Predicted model as a PDB file, atoms N, CA, C, CB and O in Angstrom, pLDDT in the B-factor column:
MODEL        1                                                                  
ATOM      1  N   MET A   1       0.966  -0.671   3.822  1.00 91.00           N  
ATOM      2  CA  MET A   1       2.126  -0.745   2.968  1.00 91.00           C  
ATOM      3  C   MET A   1       2.055  -2.066   2.193  1.00 91.00           C  
ATOM      4  CB  MET A   1       3.448  -0.631   3.797  1.00 91.00           C  
ATOM      5  O   MET A   1       1.856  -3.132   2.776  1.00 91.00           O  
ATOM      6  N   LYS A   2       2.217  -1.975   0.895  1.00 97.00           N  
ATOM      7  CA  LYS A   2       2.190  -3.186   0.062  1.00 97.00           C  
ATOM      8  C   LYS A   2       3.536  -3.904   0.162  1.00 97.00           C  
ATOM      9  CB  LYS A   2       1.867  -2.833  -1.428  1.00 97.00           C  
ATOM     10  O   LYS A   2       4.571  -3.295   0.432  1.00 97.00           O  
ATOM     11  N   ASN A   3       3.488  -5.222  -0.063  1.00 98.00           N  
ATOM     12  CA  ASN A   3       4.737  -5.982  -0.028  1.00 98.00           C  
ATOM     13  C   ASN A   3       4.604  -7.241  -0.855  1.00 98.00           C  
ATOM     14  CB  ASN A   3       5.126  -6.332   1.415  1.00 98.00           C  
ATOM     15  O   ASN A   3       3.501  -7.674  -1.191  1.00 98.00           O  
ATOM     16  N   ASN A   4       5.735  -7.813  -1.174  1.00 98.00           N  
ATOM     17  CA  ASN A   4       5.758  -9.071  -1.928  1.00 98.00           C  
ATOM     18  C   ASN A   4       6.409 -10.175  -1.091  1.00 98.00           C  
ATOM     19  CB  ASN A   4       6.517  -8.892  -3.272  1.00 98.00           C  
ATOM     20  O   ASN A   4       7.057 -11.078  -1.620  1.00 98.00           O  
ATOM     21  N   LEU A   5       6.222 -10.079   0.211  1.00 98.00           N  
ATOM     22  CA  LEU A   5       6.868 -11.012   1.127  1.00 98.00           C  
ATOM     23  C   LEU A   5       6.445 -12.462   0.869  1.00 98.00           C  
ATOM     24  CB  LEU A   5       6.550 -10.630   2.562  1.00 98.00           C  
ATOM     25  O   LEU A   5       7.288 -13.359   0.876  1.00 98.00           O  
ATOM     26  N   ALA A   6       5.168 -12.695   0.645  1.00 98.00           N  
ATOM     27  CA  ALA A   6       4.695 -14.069   0.428  1.00 98.00           C  
ATOM     28  C   ALA A   6       5.345 -14.679  -0.812  1.00 98.00           C  
ATOM     29  CB  ALA A   6       3.159 -14.097   0.286  1.00 98.00           C  
ATOM     30  O   ALA A   6       5.735 -15.846  -0.798  1.00 98.00           O  
ATOM     31  N   GLU A   7       5.464 -13.902  -1.872  1.00 98.00           N  
ATOM     32  CA  GLU A   7       6.094 -14.410  -3.093  1.00 98.00           C  
ATOM     33  C   GLU A   7       7.566 -14.740  -2.848  1.00 98.00           C  
ATOM     34  CB  GLU A   7       5.962 -13.384  -4.233  1.00 98.00           C  
ATOM     35  O   GLU A   7       8.066 -15.770  -3.300  1.00 98.00           O  
ATOM     36  N   ARG A   8       8.242 -13.865  -2.137  1.00 98.00           N  
ATOM     37  CA  ARG A   8       9.662 -14.129  -1.840  1.00 98.00           C  
ATOM     38  C   ARG A   8       9.812 -15.355  -0.943  1.00 98.00           C  
ATOM     39  CB  ARG A   8      10.314 -12.901  -1.165  1.00 98.00           C  
ATOM     40  O   ARG A   8      10.699 -16.183  -1.147  1.00 98.00           O  
ATOM     41  N   ARG A   9       8.937 -15.457   0.044  1.00 98.00           N  
ATOM     42  CA  ARG A   9       9.012 -16.609   0.963  1.00 98.00           C  
ATOM     43  C   ARG A   9       8.752 -17.910   0.224  1.00 98.00           C  
ATOM     44  CB  ARG A   9       8.003 -16.453   2.115  1.00 98.00           C  
ATOM     45  O   ARG A   9       9.523 -18.860   0.356  1.00 98.00           O  
ATOM     46  N   THR A  10       7.681 -17.967  -0.547  1.00 98.00           N  
ATOM     47  CA  THR A  10       7.359 -19.216  -1.243  1.00 98.00           C  
ATOM     48  C   THR A  10       8.388 -19.530  -2.317  1.00 98.00           C  
ATOM     49  CB  THR A  10       5.966 -19.136  -1.867  1.00 98.00           C  
ATOM     50  O   THR A  10       8.615 -20.694  -2.649  1.00 98.00           O  
ATOM     51  N   GLY A  11       9.013 -18.485  -2.861  1.00 97.00           N  
ATOM     52  CA  GLY A  11      10.078 -18.708  -3.844  1.00 97.00           C  
ATOM     53  C   GLY A  11      11.255 -19.472  -3.266  1.00 97.00           C  
ATOM     54  O   GLY A  11      12.021 -20.102  -3.996  1.00 97.00           O  
ATOM     55  N   ARG A  12      11.391 -19.412  -1.969  1.00 97.00           N  
ATOM     56  CA  ARG A  12      12.467 -20.160  -1.289  1.00 97.00           C  
ATOM     57  C   ARG A  12      11.941 -21.426  -0.631  1.00 97.00           C  
ATOM     58  CB  ARG A  12      13.149 -19.280  -0.235  1.00 97.00           C  
ATOM     59  O   ARG A  12      12.662 -22.099   0.105  1.00 97.00           O  
ATOM     60  N   ASN A  13      10.685 -21.745  -0.900  1.00 98.00           N  
ATOM     61  CA  ASN A  13      10.030 -22.921  -0.306  1.00 98.00           C  
ATOM     62  C   ASN A  13      10.044 -22.869   1.217  1.00 98.00           C  
ATOM     63  CB  ASN A  13      10.712 -24.203  -0.782  1.00 98.00           C  
ATOM     64  O   ASN A  13      10.192 -23.895   1.881  1.00 98.00           O  
ATOM     65  N   TRP A  14       9.890 -21.682   1.754  1.00 98.00           N  
ATOM     66  CA  TRP A  14       9.813 -21.501   3.199  1.00 98.00           C  
ATOM     67  C   TRP A  14       8.351 -21.430   3.606  1.00 98.00           C  
ATOM     68  CB  TRP A  14      10.577 -20.224   3.648  1.00 98.00           C  
ATOM     69  O   TRP A  14       7.530 -20.841   2.903  1.00 98.00           O  
ATOM     70  N   THR A  15       8.035 -22.020   4.720  1.00 98.00           N  
ATOM     71  CA  THR A  15       6.710 -21.843   5.304  1.00 98.00           C  
ATOM     72  C   THR A  15       6.708 -20.530   6.079  1.00 98.00           C  
ATOM     73  CB  THR A  15       6.325 -23.051   6.230  1.00 98.00           C  
ATOM     74  O   THR A  15       7.753 -19.920   6.307  1.00 98.00           O  
ATOM     75  N   GLN A  16       5.529 -20.119   6.471  1.00 98.00           N  
ATOM     76  CA  GLN A  16       5.445 -18.919   7.310  1.00 98.00           C  
ATOM     77  C   GLN A  16       6.157 -19.162   8.634  1.00 98.00           C  
ATOM     78  CB  GLN A  16       3.967 -18.519   7.557  1.00 98.00           C  
ATOM     79  O   GLN A  16       6.757 -18.250   9.202  1.00 98.00           O  
ATOM     80  N   ALA A  17       6.088 -20.386   9.115  1.00 98.00           N  
ATOM     81  CA  ALA A  17       6.779 -20.728  10.364  1.00 98.00           C  
ATOM     82  C   ALA A  17       8.292 -20.650  10.180  1.00 98.00           C  
ATOM     83  CB  ALA A  17       6.372 -22.139  10.841  1.00 98.00           C  
ATOM     84  O   ALA A  17       9.000 -20.189  11.075  1.00 98.00           O  
ATOM     85  N   ASP A  18       8.794 -21.098   9.025  1.00 98.00           N  
ATOM     86  CA  ASP A  18      10.238 -21.016   8.747  1.00 98.00           C  
ATOM     87  C   ASP A  18      10.698 -19.561   8.784  1.00 98.00           C  
ATOM     88  CB  ASP A  18      10.572 -21.650   7.367  1.00 98.00           C  
ATOM     89  O   ASP A  18      11.703 -19.232   9.414  1.00 98.00           O  
ATOM     90  N   LEU A  19       9.949 -18.697   8.101  1.00 98.00           N  
ATOM     91  CA  LEU A  19      10.333 -17.283   8.057  1.00 98.00           C  
ATOM     92  C   LEU A  19      10.227 -16.659   9.443  1.00 98.00           C  
ATOM     93  CB  LEU A  19       9.451 -16.510   7.057  1.00 98.00           C  
ATOM     94  O   LEU A  19      11.093 -15.883   9.847  1.00 98.00           O  
ATOM     95  N   ALA A  20       9.174 -16.994  10.165  1.00 98.00           N  
ATOM     96  CA  ALA A  20       9.015 -16.457  11.520  1.00 98.00           C  
ATOM     97  C   ALA A  20      10.213 -16.845  12.387  1.00 98.00           C  
ATOM     98  CB  ALA A  20       7.698 -16.969  12.161  1.00 98.00           C  
ATOM     99  O   ALA A  20      10.733 -16.019  13.137  1.00 98.00           O  
ATOM    100  N   ALA A  21      10.647 -18.089  12.283  1.00 98.00           N  
ATOM    101  CA  ALA A  21      11.796 -18.538  13.071  1.00 98.00           C  
ATOM    102  C   ALA A  21      13.060 -17.788  12.668  1.00 98.00           C  
ATOM    103  CB  ALA A  21      12.004 -20.049  12.903  1.00 98.00           C  
ATOM    104  O   ALA A  21      13.856 -17.407  13.526  1.00 98.00           O  
ATOM    105  N   ALA A  22      13.247 -17.576  11.378  1.00 98.00           N  
ATOM    106  CA  ALA A  22      14.426 -16.856  10.895  1.00 98.00           C  
ATOM    107  C   ALA A  22      14.444 -15.413  11.378  1.00 98.00           C  
ATOM    108  CB  ALA A  22      14.478 -16.891   9.375  1.00 98.00           C  
ATOM    109  O   ALA A  22      15.506 -14.837  11.618  1.00 98.00           O  
ATOM    110  N   LEU A  23      13.257 -14.838  11.518  1.00 98.00           N  
ATOM    111  CA  LEU A  23      13.155 -13.435  11.924  1.00 98.00           C  
ATOM    112  C   LEU A  23      13.039 -13.263  13.437  1.00 98.00           C  
ATOM    113  CB  LEU A  23      11.963 -12.793  11.251  1.00 98.00           C  
ATOM    114  O   LEU A  23      13.223 -12.163  13.957  1.00 98.00           O  
ATOM    115  N   GLY A  24      12.734 -14.350  14.140  1.00 98.00           N  
ATOM    116  CA  GLY A  24      12.557 -14.262  15.579  1.00 98.00           C  
ATOM    117  C   GLY A  24      11.239 -13.611  15.964  1.00 98.00           C  
ATOM    118  O   GLY A  24      11.135 -12.944  16.993  1.00 98.00           O  
ATOM    119  N   VAL A  25      10.222 -13.816  15.111  1.00 98.00           N  
ATOM    120  CA  VAL A  25       8.890 -13.280  15.398  1.00 98.00           C  
ATOM    121  C   VAL A  25       7.888 -14.427  15.354  1.00 98.00           C  
ATOM    122  CB  VAL A  25       8.498 -12.155  14.381  1.00 98.00           C  
ATOM    123  O   VAL A  25       8.250 -15.558  15.029  1.00 98.00           O  
ATOM    124  N   SER A  26       6.647 -14.145  15.676  1.00 98.00           N  
ATOM    125  CA  SER A  26       5.618 -15.184  15.636  1.00 98.00           C  
ATOM    126  C   SER A  26       5.131 -15.401  14.200  1.00 98.00           C  
ATOM    127  CB  SER A  26       4.432 -14.807  16.554  1.00 98.00           C  
ATOM    128  O   SER A  26       5.258 -14.528  13.342  1.00 98.00           O  
ATOM    129  N   ARG A  27       4.576 -16.578  13.969  1.00 98.00           N  
ATOM    130  CA  ARG A  27       3.984 -16.868  12.655  1.00 98.00           C  
ATOM    131  C   ARG A  27       2.854 -15.889  12.371  1.00 98.00           C  
ATOM    132  CB  ARG A  27       3.462 -18.328  12.592  1.00 98.00           C  
ATOM    133  O   ARG A  27       2.649 -15.491  11.225  1.00 98.00           O  
ATOM    134  N   GLN A  28       2.127 -15.503  13.402  1.00 98.00           N  
ATOM    135  CA  GLN A  28       1.033 -14.539  13.228  1.00 98.00           C  
ATOM    136  C   GLN A  28       1.560 -13.202  12.719  1.00 98.00           C  
ATOM    137  CB  GLN A  28       0.277 -14.337  14.554  1.00 98.00           C  
ATOM    138  O   GLN A  28       0.894 -12.533  11.930  1.00 98.00           O  
ATOM    139  N   THR A  29       2.741 -12.812  13.161  1.00 98.00           N  
ATOM    140  CA  THR A  29       3.331 -11.563  12.659  1.00 98.00           C  
ATOM    141  C   THR A  29       3.608 -11.669  11.176  1.00 98.00           C  
ATOM    142  CB  THR A  29       4.626 -11.224  13.414  1.00 98.00           C  
ATOM    143  O   THR A  29       3.310 -10.742  10.423  1.00 98.00           O  
ATOM    144  N   VAL A  30       4.175 -12.789  10.743  1.00 98.00           N  
ATOM    145  CA  VAL A  30       4.449 -12.988   9.308  1.00 98.00           C  
ATOM    146  C   VAL A  30       3.142 -12.961   8.517  1.00 98.00           C  
ATOM    147  CB  VAL A  30       5.196 -14.335   9.069  1.00 98.00           C  
ATOM    148  O   VAL A  30       3.062 -12.327   7.465  1.00 98.00           O  
ATOM    149  N   ILE A  31       2.127 -13.646   9.023  1.00 98.00           N  
ATOM    150  CA  ILE A  31       0.828 -13.664   8.348  1.00 98.00           C  
ATOM    151  C   ILE A  31       0.281 -12.240   8.222  1.00 98.00           C  
ATOM    152  CB  ILE A  31      -0.175 -14.564   9.116  1.00 98.00           C  
ATOM    153  O   ILE A  31      -0.195 -11.848   7.157  1.00 98.00           O  
ATOM    154  N   SER A  32       0.348 -11.484   9.290  1.00 98.00           N  
ATOM    155  CA  SER A  32      -0.186 -10.114   9.283  1.00 98.00           C  
ATOM    156  C   SER A  32       0.568  -9.220   8.303  1.00 98.00           C  
ATOM    157  CB  SER A  32      -0.118  -9.510  10.688  1.00 98.00           C  
ATOM    158  O   SER A  32      -0.042  -8.396   7.621  1.00 98.00           O  
ATOM    159  N   ILE A  33       1.878  -9.376   8.229  1.00 98.00           N  
ATOM    160  CA  ILE A  33       2.659  -8.581   7.268  1.00 98.00           C  
ATOM    161  C   ILE A  33       2.305  -8.993   5.848  1.00 98.00           C  
ATOM    162  CB  ILE A  33       4.183  -8.751   7.513  1.00 98.00           C  
ATOM    163  O   ILE A  33       2.090  -8.137   4.990  1.00 98.00           O  
ATOM    164  N   GLU A  34       2.241 -10.303   5.589  1.00 98.00           N  
ATOM    165  CA  GLU A  34       1.932 -10.770   4.233  1.00 98.00           C  
ATOM    166  C   GLU A  34       0.547 -10.312   3.789  1.00 98.00           C  
ATOM    167  CB  GLU A  34       2.022 -12.299   4.164  1.00 98.00           C  
ATOM    168  O   GLU A  34       0.346 -10.021   2.610  1.00 98.00           O  
ATOM    169  N   ARG A  35      -0.395 -10.244   4.699  1.00 98.00           N  
ATOM    170  CA  ARG A  35      -1.760  -9.809   4.367  1.00 98.00           C  
ATOM    171  C   ARG A  35      -1.908  -8.297   4.391  1.00 98.00           C  
ATOM    172  CB  ARG A  35      -2.754 -10.426   5.329  1.00 98.00           C  
ATOM    173  O   ARG A  35      -2.997  -7.760   4.192  1.00 98.00           O  
ATOM    174  N   GLU A  36      -0.789  -7.621   4.640  1.00 96.00           N  
ATOM    175  CA  GLU A  36      -0.731  -6.157   4.672  1.00 96.00           C  
ATOM    176  C   GLU A  36      -1.670  -5.577   5.732  1.00 96.00           C  
ATOM    177  CB  GLU A  36      -1.083  -5.585   3.297  1.00 96.00           C  
ATOM    178  O   GLU A  36      -2.241  -4.499   5.562  1.00 96.00           O  
ATOM    179  N   LYS A  37      -1.812  -6.326   6.831  1.00 97.00           N  
ATOM    180  CA  LYS A  37      -2.608  -5.861   7.972  1.00 97.00           C  
ATOM    181  C   LYS A  37      -1.723  -5.208   9.019  1.00 97.00           C  
ATOM    182  CB  LYS A  37      -3.389  -7.023   8.596  1.00 97.00           C  
ATOM    183  O   LYS A  37      -2.212  -4.544   9.932  1.00 97.00           O  
ATOM    184  N   PHE A  38      -0.416  -5.401   8.882  1.00 96.00           N  
ATOM    185  CA  PHE A  38       0.542  -4.898   9.861  1.00 96.00           C  
ATOM    186  C   PHE A  38       1.797  -4.447   9.129  1.00 96.00           C  
ATOM    187  CB  PHE A  38       0.879  -5.982  10.929  1.00 96.00           C  
ATOM    188  O   PHE A  38       2.359  -5.188   8.323  1.00 96.00           O  
ATOM    189  N   ASP A  39       2.229  -3.227   9.416  1.00 96.00           N  
ATOM    190  CA  ASP A  39       3.487  -2.725   8.857  1.00 96.00           C  
ATOM    191  C   ASP A  39       4.599  -3.011   9.858  1.00 96.00           C  
ATOM    192  CB  ASP A  39       3.400  -1.190   8.534  1.00 96.00           C  
ATOM    193  O   ASP A  39       4.486  -2.651  11.029  1.00 96.00           O  
ATOM    194  N   PRO A  40       5.674  -3.656   9.408  1.00 97.00           N  
ATOM    195  CA  PRO A  40       6.752  -3.974  10.342  1.00 97.00           C  
ATOM    196  C   PRO A  40       7.469  -2.708  10.799  1.00 97.00           C  
ATOM    197  CB  PRO A  40       7.750  -4.942   9.698  1.00 97.00           C  
ATOM    198  O   PRO A  40       7.464  -1.684  10.116  1.00 97.00           O  
ATOM    199  N   SER A  41       8.079  -2.810  11.965  1.00 97.00           N  
ATOM    200  CA  SER A  41       8.927  -1.716  12.433  1.00 97.00           C  
ATOM    201  C   SER A  41      10.107  -1.604  11.468  1.00 97.00           C  
ATOM    202  CB  SER A  41       9.417  -1.953  13.918  1.00 97.00           C  
ATOM    203  O   SER A  41      10.382  -2.520  10.694  1.00 97.00           O  
ATOM    204  N   LEU A  42      10.790  -0.475  11.528  1.00 97.00           N  
ATOM    205  CA  LEU A  42      11.948  -0.279  10.648  1.00 97.00           C  
ATOM    206  C   LEU A  42      13.025  -1.337  10.903  1.00 97.00           C  
ATOM    207  CB  LEU A  42      12.538   1.128  10.848  1.00 97.00           C  
ATOM    208  O   LEU A  42      13.560  -1.893   9.944  1.00 97.00           O  
ATOM    209  N   PRO A  43      13.361  -1.636  12.171  1.00 98.00           N  
ATOM    210  CA  PRO A  43      14.358  -2.699  12.396  1.00 98.00           C  
ATOM    211  C   PRO A  43      13.911  -4.052  11.831  1.00 98.00           C  
ATOM    212  CB  PRO A  43      14.638  -2.840  13.891  1.00 98.00           C  
ATOM    213  O   PRO A  43      14.730  -4.795  11.290  1.00 98.00           O  
ATOM    214  N   LEU A  44      12.613  -4.377  11.954  1.00 98.00           N  
ATOM    215  CA  LEU A  44      12.133  -5.647  11.405  1.00 98.00           C  
ATOM    216  C   LEU A  44      12.154  -5.616   9.878  1.00 98.00           C  
ATOM    217  CB  LEU A  44      10.710  -5.951  11.913  1.00 98.00           C  
ATOM    218  O   LEU A  44      12.476  -6.623   9.246  1.00 98.00           O  
ATOM    219  N   ALA A  45      11.820  -4.492   9.289  1.00 98.00           N  
ATOM    220  CA  ALA A  45      11.878  -4.378   7.825  1.00 98.00           C  
ATOM    221  C   ALA A  45      13.310  -4.570   7.328  1.00 98.00           C  
ATOM    222  CB  ALA A  45      11.334  -3.005   7.364  1.00 98.00           C  
ATOM    223  O   ALA A  45      13.532  -5.230   6.312  1.00 98.00           O  
ATOM    224  N   PHE A  46      14.286  -3.993   8.042  1.00 98.00           N  
ATOM    225  CA  PHE A  46      15.690  -4.191   7.667  1.00 98.00           C  
ATOM    226  C   PHE A  46      16.064  -5.667   7.797  1.00 98.00           C  
ATOM    227  CB  PHE A  46      16.622  -3.317   8.550  1.00 98.00           C  
ATOM    228  O   PHE A  46      16.753  -6.210   6.933  1.00 98.00           O  
ATOM    229  N   LEU A  47      15.619  -6.316   8.864  1.00 98.00           N  
ATOM    230  CA  LEU A  47      15.923  -7.737   9.066  1.00 98.00           C  
ATOM    231  C   LEU A  47      15.300  -8.596   7.963  1.00 98.00           C  
ATOM    232  CB  LEU A  47      15.419  -8.203  10.446  1.00 98.00           C  
ATOM    233  O   LEU A  47      15.932  -9.527   7.464  1.00 98.00           O  
ATOM    234  N   ILE A  48      14.075  -8.284   7.590  1.00 98.00           N  
ATOM    235  CA  ILE A  48      13.421  -9.023   6.505  1.00 98.00           C  
ATOM    236  C   ILE A  48      14.221  -8.857   5.211  1.00 98.00           C  
ATOM    237  CB  ILE A  48      11.954  -8.532   6.307  1.00 98.00           C  
ATOM    238  O   ILE A  48      14.498  -9.835   4.516  1.00 98.00           O  
ATOM    239  N   ALA A  49      14.583  -7.637   4.902  1.00 98.00           N  
ATOM    240  CA  ALA A  49      15.353  -7.381   3.682  1.00 98.00           C  
ATOM    241  C   ALA A  49      16.697  -8.114   3.717  1.00 98.00           C  
ATOM    242  CB  ALA A  49      15.580  -5.870   3.500  1.00 98.00           C  
ATOM    243  O   ALA A  49      17.110  -8.708   2.721  1.00 98.00           O  
ATOM    244  N   ARG A  50      17.370  -8.068   4.858  1.00 98.00           N  
ATOM    245  CA  ARG A  50      18.664  -8.750   4.998  1.00 98.00           C  
ATOM    246  C   ARG A  50      18.483 -10.256   4.822  1.00 98.00           C  
ATOM    247  CB  ARG A  50      19.303  -8.440   6.380  1.00 98.00           C  
ATOM    248  O   ARG A  50      19.330 -10.917   4.220  1.00 98.00           O  
ATOM    249  N   THR A  51      17.391 -10.798   5.341  1.00 98.00           N  
ATOM    250  CA  THR A  51      17.119 -12.233   5.226  1.00 98.00           C  
ATOM    251  C   THR A  51      16.990 -12.643   3.759  1.00 98.00           C  
ATOM    252  CB  THR A  51      15.835 -12.601   5.995  1.00 98.00           C  
ATOM    253  O   THR A  51      17.412 -13.734   3.375  1.00 98.00           O  
ATOM    254  N   PHE A  52      16.411 -11.774   2.954  1.00 98.00           N  
ATOM    255  CA  PHE A  52      16.229 -12.081   1.535  1.00 98.00           C  
ATOM    256  C   PHE A  52      17.336 -11.489   0.664  1.00 98.00           C  
ATOM    257  CB  PHE A  52      14.882 -11.568   1.065  1.00 98.00           C  
ATOM    258  O   PHE A  52      17.297 -11.622  -0.559  1.00 98.00           O  
ATOM    259  N   GLY A  53      18.312 -10.844   1.277  1.00 98.00           N  
ATOM    260  CA  GLY A  53      19.462 -10.335   0.526  1.00 98.00           C  
ATOM    261  C   GLY A  53      19.103  -9.223  -0.445  1.00 98.00           C  
ATOM    262  O   GLY A  53      19.627  -9.163  -1.558  1.00 98.00           O  
ATOM    263  N   CYS A  54      18.214  -8.350  -0.021  1.00 98.00           N  
ATOM    264  CA  CYS A  54      17.806  -7.257  -0.903  1.00 98.00           C  
ATOM    265  C   CYS A  54      17.565  -5.999  -0.076  1.00 98.00           C  
ATOM    266  CB  CYS A  54      16.531  -7.636  -1.704  1.00 98.00           C  
ATOM    267  O   CYS A  54      17.743  -5.997   1.142  1.00 98.00           O  
ATOM    268  N   ALA A  55      17.163  -4.943  -0.747  1.00 98.00           N  
ATOM    269  CA  ALA A  55      16.840  -3.685  -0.073  1.00 98.00           C  
ATOM    270  C   ALA A  55      15.388  -3.705   0.389  1.00 98.00           C  
ATOM    271  CB  ALA A  55      17.096  -2.477  -1.009  1.00 98.00           C  
ATOM    272  O   ALA A  55      14.560  -4.434  -0.158  1.00 98.00           O  
ATOM    273  N   ILE A  56      15.092  -2.903   1.392  1.00 97.00           N  
ATOM    274  CA  ILE A  56      13.720  -2.805   1.892  1.00 97.00           C  
ATOM    275  C   ILE A  56      12.759  -2.451   0.759  1.00 97.00           C  
ATOM    276  CB  ILE A  56      13.629  -1.756   3.016  1.00 97.00           C  
ATOM    277  O   ILE A  56      11.653  -2.985   0.679  1.00 97.00           O  
ATOM    278  N   GLU A  57      13.195  -1.548  -0.110  1.00 96.00           N  
ATOM    279  CA  GLU A  57      12.327  -1.103  -1.205  1.00 96.00           C  
ATOM    280  C   GLU A  57      12.008  -2.208  -2.198  1.00 96.00           C  
ATOM    281  CB  GLU A  57      12.969   0.046  -1.932  1.00 96.00           C  
ATOM    282  O   GLU A  57      11.043  -2.104  -2.956  1.00 96.00           O  
ATOM    283  N   ASP A  58      12.812  -3.266  -2.199  1.00 97.00           N  
ATOM    284  CA  ASP A  58      12.533  -4.400  -3.091  1.00 97.00           C  
ATOM    285  C   ASP A  58      11.363  -5.231  -2.581  1.00 97.00           C  
ATOM    286  CB  ASP A  58      13.775  -5.285  -3.236  1.00 97.00           C  
ATOM    287  O   ASP A  58      10.744  -5.972  -3.344  1.00 97.00           O  
ATOM    288  N   ILE A  59      11.059  -5.107  -1.282  1.00 98.00           N  
ATOM    289  CA  ILE A  59       9.970  -5.889  -0.672  1.00 98.00           C  
ATOM    290  C   ILE A  59       8.771  -5.013  -0.372  1.00 98.00           C  
ATOM    291  CB  ILE A  59      10.449  -6.571   0.614  1.00 98.00           C  
ATOM    292  O   ILE A  59       7.635  -5.405  -0.637  1.00 98.00           O  
ATOM    293  N   PHE A  60       9.009  -3.834   0.178  1.00 97.00           N  
ATOM    294  CA  PHE A  60       7.914  -2.972   0.628  1.00 97.00           C  
ATOM    295  C   PHE A  60       7.797  -1.738  -0.258  1.00 97.00           C  
ATOM    296  CB  PHE A  60       8.125  -2.555   2.092  1.00 97.00           C  
ATOM    297  O   PHE A  60       8.796  -1.129  -0.638  1.00 97.00           O  
ATOM    298  N   THR A  61       6.558  -1.383  -0.577  1.00 95.00           N  
ATOM    299  CA  THR A  61       6.300  -0.157  -1.323  1.00 95.00           C  
ATOM    300  C   THR A  61       5.144   0.582  -0.656  1.00 95.00           C  
ATOM    301  CB  THR A  61       5.982  -0.464  -2.823  1.00 95.00           C  
ATOM    302  O   THR A  61       4.256  -0.024  -0.055  1.00 95.00           O  
ATOM    303  N   ALA A  62       5.179   1.893  -0.777  1.00 88.00           N  
ATOM    304  CA  ALA A  62       4.093   2.691  -0.209  1.00 88.00           C  
ATOM    305  C   ALA A  62       2.809   2.409  -0.973  1.00 88.00           C  
ATOM    306  CB  ALA A  62       4.433   4.205  -0.249  1.00 88.00           C  
ATOM    307  O   ALA A  62       2.843   2.034  -2.145  1.00 88.00           O  
ATOM    308  N   ASP A  63       1.686   2.589  -0.309  1.00 75.00           N  
ATOM    309  CA  ASP A  63       0.377   2.351  -0.948  1.00 75.00           C  
ATOM    310  C   ASP A  63       0.167   3.247  -2.140  1.00 75.00           C  
ATOM    311  CB  ASP A  63      -0.752   2.562   0.044  1.00 75.00           C  
ATOM    312  O   ASP A  63      -0.876   3.176  -2.789  1.00 75.00           O  
TER     313      ASP A  63                                                      
ENDMDL                                                                          
END                                                                             
C-alpha cells in the first residue's frame, strides 16, 4: 500500500521516533510503513490518520 507518511511527518518536523512515540509503536514500525514494507492494521491506520487530522485515504492509497 502506498502512503505519504514520511512527507506528512517531516512537514511537521517530527522524527520517526517522535511519530512512533505518538502512535505507541516502535520506530522500526514507522520506518517499515514509510518504506511501504509493512501495511498497518486498520486500528493503526485510523490512529495515524487521527494523529495527522485527516482521513485514512489522505495518507494511504491502494497500489
